[in-house]
C-alpha positions in Angstrom: 15.1 4.5 3.7 12.1 6.7 3.8 9.1 5.3 5.7 5.7 6.7 4.6 3.0 6.3 7.3 0.8 9.3 6.7 -1.6 8.9 3.8 -2.0 8.1 0.1 -1.4 11.8 -0.7 1.9 11.6 1.3 2.9 8.4 -0.6 2.1 10.1 -3.9 4.3 13.1 -3.0 7.3 11.4 -1.2 7.7 8.2 -3.2 8.9 10.0 -6.4 11.1 12.2 -4.4 12.9 9.4 -2.6 13.0 7.1 -5.6 14.5 9.9 -7.8 17.3 10.2 -5.2 17.8 6.4 -5.3 16.5 6.1 -1.8 14.4 3.0 -0.8 10.9 3.7 0.4 8.5 1.7 2.6 4.9 2.6 1.8 2.3 1.9 4.4 -0.5 3.5 2.5 -0.6 0.7 -0.1 -3.9 1.9 -1.5 -2.0 4.5 -3.5 -1.2 1.7 -5.9 -4.8 1.4 -7.0 -3.8 4.3 -9.4 -2.2 2.2 -12.1 -0.4 5.2 -13.7 1.3 6.0 -10.3 2.1 2.3 -9.8 3.8 1.9 -13.2 5.7 5.2 -12.8 6.9 4.4 -9.3 8.2 0.9 -10.1 9.8 2.1 -13.3 11.5 5.0 -11.5 12.7 2.6 -8.7 14.2 0.3 -11.3 15.9 3.1 -13.2 17.4 4.6 -10.0 18.2 1.3 -8.3 15.9 1.9 -5.4 13.4 -0.5 -3.8 9.8 -0.1 -2.9 8.7 -2.0 0.2 5.1 -2.9 0.9 4.6 -4.3 4.4 2.1 -7.2 4.6 0.9 -5.9 8.0 -0.6 -3.0 6.0 -3.2 -5.4 4.7 -5.4 -6.2 7.6 -3.3 -8.5 9.7 -1.8 -10.8 7.1 1.2 -11.4 9.4 -1.1 -12.6 12.1 -2.9 -14.9 9.7 0.4 -16.3 8.5 1.4 -17.1 12.0 -2.1 -18.6 12.8 -1.9 -20.8 9.7 0.6 -23.0 11.5 -2.5 -24.4 13.0 -5.7 -25.5 11.3 -7.9 -22.5 10.4 -11.5 -23.3 9.5 -12.7 -19.7 9.0 -11.5 -16.1 9.1 -13.7 -13.1 9.2 -12.1 -9.7 8.7 -14.2 -6.6 9.5 -12.8 -3.2 8.9 -14.5 0.2 9.1 -13.3 3.2 7.1 -15.0 6.2 5.7 -15.5 6.0 1.9 -13.1 8.9 1.4 -10.2 6.7 2.7 -10.4 4.7 -0.5 -10.0 7.7 -2.7 -11.4 7.6 -6.3 -11.9 3.9 -7.0 -13.7 2.5 -10.0 -14.5 -0.7 -8.0 -16.6 1.1 -5.4 -20.2 2.1 -5.9 -22.4 4.5 -3.9 -25.4 2.9 -2.1 -27.3 6.2 -2.2 
Protein backbone atom coordinates (compact mmCIF):
# COMPACT_ATOMS: atom_id res chain seq x y z
CA UNK A 1 0.00 0.00 0.00
CA UNK A 2 1.12 3.51 -0.81
CA UNK A 3 0.17 6.22 1.69
CA UNK A 4 0.01 9.77 0.33
CA UNK A 5 0.27 12.43 3.03
CA UNK A 6 1.96 15.27 1.18
CA UNK A 7 -0.32 17.30 -1.07
CA UNK A 8 -2.91 17.17 -3.83
CA UNK A 9 -0.06 17.41 -6.34
CA UNK A 10 1.55 14.34 -4.77
CA UNK A 11 -1.77 12.47 -4.87
CA UNK A 12 -2.24 13.42 -8.51
CA UNK A 13 1.24 12.08 -9.32
CA UNK A 14 1.44 8.93 -7.15
CA UNK A 15 -2.13 7.62 -7.37
CA UNK A 16 -1.95 6.67 -11.06
CA UNK A 17 1.50 5.16 -10.58
CA UNK A 18 0.47 2.93 -7.69
CA UNK A 19 -2.92 2.02 -9.17
CA UNK A 20 -1.32 1.13 -12.53
CA UNK A 21 0.88 -1.33 -10.66
CA UNK A 22 -2.18 -2.79 -8.91
CA UNK A 23 -1.08 -1.33 -5.56
CA UNK A 24 -3.66 0.06 -3.13
CA UNK A 25 -3.34 3.72 -2.12
CA UNK A 26 -4.52 5.68 0.89
CA UNK A 27 -5.02 9.31 -0.11
CA UNK A 28 -4.93 11.85 2.72
CA UNK A 29 -5.25 14.85 0.38
CA UNK A 30 -8.88 14.05 -0.45
CA UNK A 31 -9.37 17.47 -2.07
CA UNK A 32 -7.71 16.06 -5.18
CA UNK A 33 -11.04 14.43 -5.98
CA UNK A 34 -12.69 17.80 -6.57
CA UNK A 35 -11.21 17.35 -10.05
CA UNK A 36 -13.93 15.15 -11.55
CA UNK A 37 -11.76 13.95 -14.42
CA UNK A 38 -9.05 12.81 -12.00
CA UNK A 39 -11.66 11.15 -9.80
CA UNK A 40 -13.25 9.20 -12.65
CA UNK A 41 -9.86 8.19 -14.09
CA UNK A 42 -8.49 7.09 -10.70
CA UNK A 43 -11.47 4.93 -9.77
CA UNK A 44 -11.67 3.45 -13.27
CA UNK A 45 -7.96 2.58 -13.15
CA UNK A 46 -8.30 1.07 -9.67
CA UNK A 47 -11.16 -1.13 -10.81
CA UNK A 48 -9.31 -2.23 -13.95
CA UNK A 49 -6.14 -3.11 -12.02
CA UNK A 50 -7.87 -4.63 -8.96
CA UNK A 51 -6.47 -1.98 -6.61
CA UNK A 52 -8.28 -0.05 -3.89
CA UNK A 53 -8.37 3.65 -3.07
CA UNK A 54 -8.76 4.40 0.64
CA UNK A 55 -9.98 7.80 1.87
CA UNK A 56 -9.61 8.17 5.64
CA UNK A 57 -12.51 9.84 7.38
CA UNK A 58 -10.04 11.59 9.70
CA UNK A 59 -8.95 13.64 6.70
CA UNK A 60 -12.28 15.44 6.86
CA UNK A 61 -12.06 17.61 9.96
CA UNK A 62 -12.39 15.11 12.79
CA UNK A 63 -15.26 12.93 11.52
CA UNK A 64 -13.87 10.06 13.62
CA UNK A 65 -14.17 12.21 16.76
CA UNK A 66 -17.70 13.27 15.85
CA UNK A 67 -18.66 9.65 15.30
CA UNK A 68 -17.38 8.72 18.72
CA UNK A 69 -19.05 11.73 20.31
CA UNK A 70 -22.37 10.84 18.69
CA UNK A 71 -22.69 7.98 21.17
CA UNK A 72 -23.88 10.79 23.45
CA UNK A 73 -26.43 13.49 22.66
CA UNK A 74 -24.95 16.26 20.52
CA UNK A 75 -26.86 19.51 20.33
CA UNK A 76 -24.45 21.50 18.20
CA UNK A 77 -21.10 21.18 16.44
CA UNK A 78 -19.00 24.06 15.18
CA UNK A 79 -15.98 23.29 13.02
CA UNK A 80 -13.56 26.10 12.31
CA UNK A 81 -10.61 25.56 10.04
CA UNK A 82 -8.15 28.02 8.58
CA UNK A 83 -6.37 27.40 5.31
CA UNK A 84 -4.90 29.69 2.71
CA UNK A 85 -7.10 29.88 -0.41
CA UNK A 86 -4.34 28.22 -2.44
CA UNK A 87 -4.80 25.03 -0.36
CA UNK A 88 -8.10 24.44 -2.14
CA UNK A 89 -6.59 24.67 -5.63
CA UNK A 90 -8.74 25.73 -8.55
CA UNK A 91 -12.32 25.33 -7.40
CA UNK A 92 -15.46 26.51 -9.17
CA UNK A 93 -17.28 26.67 -5.83
CA UNK A 94 -15.01 29.31 -4.29
CA UNK A 95 -15.30 33.01 -4.99
CA UNK A 96 -12.87 35.83 -4.35
CA UNK A 97 -14.02 38.45 -1.83
CA UNK A 98 -11.75 41.10 -3.40
